[in-house]
C-alpha positions as CSV (number, residue, x, y, z in Angstrom):
1,M,-8.8,-11.0,-2.8
2,T,-9.0,-9.9,-6.4
3,Q,-8.2,-12.0,-9.5
4,Y,-4.9,-10.0,-9.7
5,W,-2.8,-13.1,-8.9
6,N,-4.4,-15.5,-11.4
7,D,-1.0,-15.6,-13.3
8,F,0.8,-16.5,-10.1
9,P,-0.9,-19.6,-8.8
10,D,1.6,-20.2,-6.0
11,I,1.2,-16.7,-4.7
12,K,-2.6,-16.9,-5.0
13,D,-2.6,-20.1,-2.9
14,F,-0.4,-18.5,-0.3
15,L,-2.7,-15.4,-0.2
16,S,-5.8,-17.6,0.2
17,E,-4.1,-19.2,3.3
18,T,-3.3,-15.7,4.5
19,E,-6.8,-14.4,4.1
20,A,-8.3,-17.5,5.7
21,L,-6.0,-16.9,8.7
22,I,-7.0,-13.3,9.0
23,L,-10.7,-14.2,8.9
24,S,-10.1,-17.0,11.5
25,I,-8.4,-14.4,13.8
26,L,-11.5,-12.2,13.6
27,E,-13.8,-15.1,14.3
28,N,-11.8,-16.9,17.0
29,N,-11.4,-13.9,19.1
30,T,-15.1,-13.1,19.1
31,F,-14.3,-9.6,17.9
32,P,-17.5,-7.6,18.1
33,L,-17.0,-6.0,14.6
34,R,-15.7,-9.1,12.9
35,E,-18.4,-9.1,10.2
36,E,-17.8,-5.5,9.2
37,V,-14.0,-5.8,9.2
38,G,-14.3,-9.2,7.5
39,R,-16.1,-7.6,4.6
40,L,-13.3,-5.1,4.2
41,V,-10.7,-7.9,4.2
42,E,-12.7,-9.8,1.5
43,S,-13.7,-6.8,-0.5
44,G,-11.1,-7.1,-3.3
45,G,-7.8,-5.7,-2.1
46,K,-4.8,-6.9,-4.0
47,M,-3.0,-8.1,-0.8
48,L,0.3,-6.9,-2.3
49,R,2.2,-6.7,0.9
50,P,1.5,-10.3,1.9
51,A,2.4,-11.3,-1.6
52,L,5.8,-9.6,-1.2
53,V,6.4,-11.5,2.0
54,Y,5.9,-14.7,0.0
55,V,8.2,-13.6,-2.8
56,G,10.9,-12.5,-0.3
57,G,10.6,-15.8,1.3
58,E,11.0,-17.6,-2.0
59,F,14.6,-16.3,-2.2
60,G,15.3,-18.3,0.9
61,L,14.7,-21.6,-0.8
62,N,17.8,-23.6,-2.0
63,P,17.8,-24.4,-5.7
64,D,17.3,-28.1,-4.9
65,R,14.4,-27.4,-2.5
66,K,11.1,-26.3,-4.0
67,K,9.2,-25.7,-0.8
68,W,9.7,-24.4,2.7
69,S,9.4,-26.7,5.7
70,K,5.9,-26.8,7.3
71,K,7.2,-24.6,10.1
72,Q,8.7,-22.0,7.7
73,E,5.5,-21.8,5.7
74,E,3.4,-21.4,8.9
75,R,5.7,-18.6,10.0
76,L,5.5,-16.8,6.6
77,V,1.7,-17.1,6.5
78,H,1.4,-15.6,9.9
79,I,3.9,-12.8,9.1
80,A,2.0,-12.0,5.9
81,A,-1.3,-11.9,7.9
82,A,0.3,-9.6,10.4
83,I,1.4,-7.2,7.7
84,E,-2.0,-7.2,6.1
85,L,-3.7,-6.6,9.5
86,L,-1.3,-3.6,9.9
87,H,-2.2,-2.4,6.4
88,T,-5.9,-2.8,7.0
89,A,-5.7,-0.9,10.3
90,T,-3.9,2.0,8.5
91,L,-6.6,2.1,5.8
92,I,-9.4,2.3,8.4
93,H,-7.6,5.1,10.2
94,D,-6.7,6.8,6.9
95,D,-10.3,6.8,5.8
96,I,-11.3,8.6,9.1
97,L,-8.6,11.2,8.6
98,D,-9.6,11.7,5.0
99,R,-13.3,11.6,5.6
100,A,-13.5,9.0,2.8
101,S,-17.0,7.6,1.9
102,H,-15.9,4.4,0.2
103,R,-13.1,1.9,0.2
104,R,-12.8,-0.9,-2.4
105,G,-16.4,-0.1,-3.6
106,I,-18.0,-0.4,-0.1
107,P,-18.8,2.2,2.5
108,T,-15.9,2.9,4.9
109,L,-16.1,1.6,8.4
110,H,-16.6,5.0,10.0
111,Q,-19.6,5.6,7.7
112,T,-21.3,2.4,8.8
113,L,-20.0,2.0,12.4
114,G,-19.2,5.5,13.5
115,T,-15.8,7.1,14.0
116,T,-15.3,5.7,17.6
117,N,-15.9,2.1,16.6
118,A,-13.8,2.5,13.4
119,I,-10.9,3.8,15.4
120,L,-11.2,1.0,17.9
121,A,-11.4,-1.6,15.1
122,G,-8.2,-0.3,13.6
123,D,-6.5,-0.3,17.1
124,W,-7.7,-3.9,17.6
125,L,-6.2,-5.0,14.3
126,L,-2.9,-3.4,15.3
127,S,-2.9,-5.4,18.6
128,R,-3.4,-8.6,16.7
129,C,-0.6,-7.7,14.3
130,Y,1.8,-7.1,17.2
131,R,0.8,-10.3,18.9
132,I,1.6,-12.4,15.7
133,I,4.9,-10.6,15.2
134,A,5.9,-11.3,18.8
135,Q,5.2,-15.0,18.3
136,Y,6.6,-15.6,14.8
137,V,9.3,-12.9,14.0
138,H,12.8,-12.6,15.3
139,P,13.0,-9.8,17.9
140,S,15.4,-7.7,15.8
141,R,12.9,-7.7,13.0
142,A,10.0,-7.0,15.4
143,V,11.9,-3.8,16.3
144,L,12.2,-3.1,12.6
145,L,8.4,-3.4,12.2
146,A,7.9,-0.9,15.1
147,E,10.2,1.5,13.3
148,F,8.3,1.2,10.1
149,V,5.0,1.8,11.9
150,S,6.6,5.0,13.4
151,A,7.5,6.1,9.9
152,I,3.9,5.5,8.7
153,C,2.5,7.6,11.5
154,K,5.0,10.4,11.0
155,A,4.1,10.5,7.3
156,E,0.4,10.6,8.0
157,I,0.8,13.4,10.5
158,N,2.8,15.4,8.0
159,Q,0.2,14.8,5.4
160,D,-2.6,15.8,7.7
161,L,-0.8,19.0,8.7
162,T,-0.7,20.1,5.0
163,K,-4.3,19.3,4.0
164,Y,-6.1,21.9,2.0
165,T,-3.0,24.1,1.8
166,F,-2.1,22.6,-1.6
167,A,1.4,23.9,-1.1
168,L,3.3,20.6,-1.0
169,S,6.6,20.5,-2.9
170,R,7.7,17.5,-5.0
171,R,10.4,16.7,-2.4
172,R,7.9,16.8,0.6
173,Y,5.5,14.6,-1.4
174,L,8.2,12.0,-2.0
175,Q,9.1,12.1,1.6
176,T,5.5,11.5,2.6
177,I,4.9,8.5,0.3
178,A,8.3,7.0,1.3
179,G,7.0,6.7,4.9
180,K,3.3,6.1,4.0
181,T,3.7,3.4,1.3
182,A,7.2,2.5,0.4
183,A,8.2,1.6,3.9
184,L,5.7,-1.2,4.2
185,F,6.6,-2.6,0.8
186,A,10.3,-2.7,1.8
187,L,9.4,-4.3,5.1
188,A,7.4,-7.1,3.5
189,L,10.2,-8.2,1.1
190,H,12.8,-7.7,3.8
191,V,11.1,-9.8,6.5
192,G,10.1,-12.6,4.1
193,A,13.7,-12.9,3.0
194,A,15.3,-12.6,6.4
195,E,12.9,-15.1,8.1
196,T,13.9,-17.8,5.5
197,G,17.6,-17.3,5.9
198,C,18.5,-15.2,2.9
199,S,22.0,-13.6,2.9
200,A,22.4,-10.0,4.0
201,F,23.1,-9.0,0.4
202,T,19.9,-10.5,-1.0
203,T,17.8,-9.2,1.9
204,Q,19.1,-5.6,1.5
205,A,18.6,-5.8,-2.3
206,L,15.0,-6.9,-1.7
207,R,14.4,-4.2,0.8
208,R,15.6,-1.6,-1.7
209,T,13.4,-3.2,-4.4
210,G,10.4,-2.9,-2.1
211,Y,11.1,0.8,-1.4
212,N,11.4,1.7,-5.1
213,L,8.3,-0.5,-6.0
214,G,6.3,1.2,-3.2
215,M,7.3,4.7,-4.5
216,A,6.2,3.8,-8.1
217,F,3.0,2.1,-6.8
218,Q,1.9,5.2,-4.8
219,I,2.7,7.6,-7.7
220,I,0.6,5.4,-10.0
221,D,-2.1,5.3,-7.4
222,D,-2.2,9.0,-7.2
223,I,-2.3,9.3,-11.0
224,L,-5.3,7.0,-11.2
225,D,-7.2,9.4,-9.0
226,Y,-7.0,11.7,-12.0
227,E,-7.6,9.4,-14.9
228,S,-9.4,6.3,-13.8
229,S,-13.1,5.7,-13.3
230,L,-15.3,5.1,-10.3
231,E,-16.0,1.6,-11.6
232,E,-12.3,0.7,-11.9
233,L,-11.0,2.6,-8.9
234,K,-13.9,1.7,-6.6
235,K,-13.9,5.2,-5.1
236,P,-14.8,8.6,-6.6
237,V,-12.2,10.0,-9.0
238,G,-10.8,13.3,-7.8
239,N,-11.1,12.1,-4.2
240,D,-7.6,13.3,-3.2
241,I,-8.6,16.9,-4.2
242,R,-11.8,16.6,-2.2
243,E,-9.8,15.5,0.8
244,G,-7.3,18.3,0.5
245,L,-4.4,16.2,-0.6
246,C,-1.8,17.6,-2.9
247,T,-0.3,14.7,-4.8
248,L,2.3,14.7,-7.6
249,P,-0.1,15.3,-10.6
250,L,-1.5,18.4,-8.9
251,I,2.0,19.6,-7.8
252,Y,3.1,19.5,-11.5
253,A,-0.2,21.0,-12.7
254,L,0.2,23.9,-10.3
255,E,3.6,24.7,-11.8
256,E,2.0,25.1,-15.2
257,K,-1.5,26.5,-14.5
258,G,-1.4,27.7,-10.9
259,E,-3.1,31.0,-11.7
260,K,-6.2,29.1,-12.9
261,I,-6.2,26.2,-10.5
262,R,-5.4,27.9,-7.2
263,P,-8.6,30.0,-7.1
264,L,-10.6,26.7,-7.4
265,L,-8.6,25.0,-4.7
266,S,-8.9,27.9,-2.2
267,D,-12.5,27.1,-1.5
268,I,-12.7,23.4,-2.4
269,R,-14.1,22.4,1.0
270,A,-17.1,24.7,0.6
271,H,-17.5,24.0,-3.2
272,P,-16.5,20.3,-3.8
273,D,-18.3,20.6,-7.2
274,S,-15.2,22.5,-8.4
275,V,-13.2,19.2,-8.4
276,G,-14.3,18.5,-11.9
277,S,-12.9,21.8,-13.1
278,V,-9.6,21.1,-11.4
279,L,-9.4,17.7,-13.0
280,N,-10.0,19.2,-16.4
281,L,-7.3,21.8,-15.9
282,V,-4.8,19.2,-14.7
283,H,-5.5,17.2,-17.9
284,E,-4.7,20.3,-20.0
285,T,-1.1,20.2,-18.6
286,D,1.7,17.7,-18.8
287,A,1.3,16.9,-15.1
288,I,0.2,13.3,-15.5
289,K,2.8,12.6,-18.1
290,R,5.5,14.0,-15.8
291,A,4.2,12.0,-12.8
292,R,4.2,8.8,-14.8
293,K,7.8,9.4,-15.8
294,D,8.7,9.6,-12.1
295,A,6.9,6.3,-11.6
296,E,8.9,4.8,-14.5
297,R,12.1,6.0,-12.9
298,Y,11.4,4.3,-9.6
299,T,10.4,1.2,-11.6
300,R,13.8,1.2,-13.3
301,L,15.4,1.5,-9.9
302,A,13.5,-1.5,-8.7
303,H,14.6,-3.5,-11.7
304,A,18.2,-2.5,-11.1
305,E,18.0,-4.0,-7.6
306,I,16.2,-7.1,-8.9
307,A,19.1,-7.6,-11.4
308,R,21.4,-8.1,-8.4
309,L,19.3,-11.0,-7.1
310,P,19.9,-14.7,-7.8
311,E,18.4,-15.9,-11.1
312,G,15.3,-18.2,-10.9
313,K,11.6,-18.2,-10.5
314,P,11.4,-15.7,-7.5
315,R,13.3,-13.1,-9.5
316,R,11.1,-13.7,-12.6
317,D,8.0,-13.4,-10.4
318,L,9.2,-10.1,-8.9
319,E,10.1,-8.7,-12.3
320,L,6.5,-9.5,-13.6
321,I,4.9,-8.0,-10.4
322,V,6.9,-4.8,-10.8
323,N,5.9,-4.4,-14.5
324,S,2.2,-5.2,-13.9
325,L,1.9,-2.5,-11.2
326,L,3.2,0.2,-13.5
327,V,0.5,-0.4,-16.1
328,R,-2.4,-1.2,-13.8
329,T,-5.8,0.7,-14.1
330,Y,-7.0,0.2,-10.5
């Protein structure tokens, strides 16, 4: 876990419990790849989705009650761990599909263990996720989780089918990130709230907040691939282009300088050294500025939903989290 949550000590403590539970799950089940997967878990991810489970759960606290019961807290920690296991599994499978060399500054699992073992590691994590959900989540919300996993898989398939075509429209891009990223953000806030007894109104407002936050988060993530650094991002800049992904900055840049960029993209697999030239051309356009405006729009939508929520610490925490993700550099 990174130092990202230093300003949120309650969330940081919760995430420490969540991470410890995940590591104990790896150890207690004598999982053959526990050391390698454990390194990925401990490698500095923000653990945003588990944090959103916590924040969603905070809205279930009565004003005169500052803490959940022991049983409620145990349930939330397990749900947060399950969602992080799901997220980690999708990262492992993602890296295989994208042929990525590094994740969070360390070699990807398929680079160190081979593709077969990496696939099986991701599958094993999914099995642990579903076991926890079956034990700790209401059946109706377990079904909701399955629906979200279906959305993630569908988005990944659609993304893979368009790789190296660089022909994605803005609309298709937004549909893809809605399933790939925003769905899990929405689920985390929704489940945290629902499992602690929030009203339907609050739960739905949190779900919509998570969706808009996830959309803004992914757009910013895609922008950083064009303007961050290897040291900050912990993976090569321009990686999306190398992997044949057409994200929002490139979609906008192609509208302005398509005649110069497309010839470079047409043979990018054979000539990955052209990535630098593509990056330079993207920076000559207004593409990143336009993409950032889209992220700001989704952030405003998230804040509009937050404004519907009950006043208090959970709402203030969520406002700060949304703002911090918009200006992050990694």
